[in-house]
N, C-alpha and C positions, 0 to 999 in steps of 0.2 A: 210611490215607493212600494216595493213588494214585501215579502216576508223577511223579517229580521231574526236570525237565529240568536237565542239568548240561553244562558245557563244560570246556575245558582248564584254566580258572582255578578253577572251583568244584568240580570232581570230587573232589579229595582231601578236601574239607571234608564231603562227603556220604557217603563210604564208611564204614560202621560199623566202628569199631575192635573192638567186641565184638558178635558176632552175624553175621547174614547180610545181604548186599546183592546183589541181582540188578541187573545193568547191561545194558540193551538198547542195542546199537549198531545204528542204522538210519539211514534218510533219509526225508524227507517224500515223495519220489517213488516209494518202494519199495512195491509192492502187498503182498507178504508182511509187511512191517513194519507196514502199516496194519492187517492182520488180527491180528497179534500184540499190538498195543497194548492192546486191551480185555482180552485174556487176562491180561497182566501187571498191568494196572490192577486187575483183579478179585483176583488173587493178593495184590497189595499191600494191598488193603482187607481181605481175609479174614485176613491174617496180619500186620496192622499192628504188633502188639506185638513181633514178633521179626524182621521183615523190612523192609528199605528197598528200593524199586524205583526205579532211576535210568534216565534215558533220555539217550543221547548221539546227536546228529545228526552223522554222520560227515562230512558236507559242511562243517559249521561247526567241527568239531574233528578235523581229519585227523591231528594229532600224537597225540592221545589214542588214536584208532583204530589208528594205526601202533604205538604203544607196546604195545598188547595183541594185536597180530597179527591184527587184523580184516581178512580178505581178501574176505568176502562178507557180504551182509546179508539177513536179520537175523542177528546173532551175539549170544548172551546169555552173559555171564560171571557166575559165582557167586563172590562173595568171602566168605570165612569169616574173621572177626576181622581184616579189612583186607587179607587176602592172596587173590589169585585161585586158585581150586581146581578149577573146572570150566568147560568151554566147550561150548556147544551152538550149532551152526551150522545155519541154516535154520529154517523155520517148523515147530514141533512142536505136538502137542495139549497142552492144559492139563495133562493127567495126567503128561506127561513132565517138566514143570517141578515139579509137586508131588512126584513121585518123587525128583527131584534134591534138592529141599529137605529131604525126609524123611531123607536120608542124613546130614544135618548137624544134625539137631535132637535 
């Protein structure tokens, strides 16, 4: 499964209570966010059995971005069993996200 777009209303329903959820906070106009999108989509497809990948547009959901302290984009939060455990700010190579996920598997 690829990226799932969520907002202030649907966010809580999509964060996995058991397992891992990556949440990409970005915006349509953000060039690094556009570069990151296919990387996270690929990760979501490769690890669909144990990982959900969500996408939050900060322009459409500013309250959600504020709640998780998103100050610049892209920001990726990793949730483990429904709780935020890691935050990566800025564009990183795919291996950085794989390494992050490996710590919780």
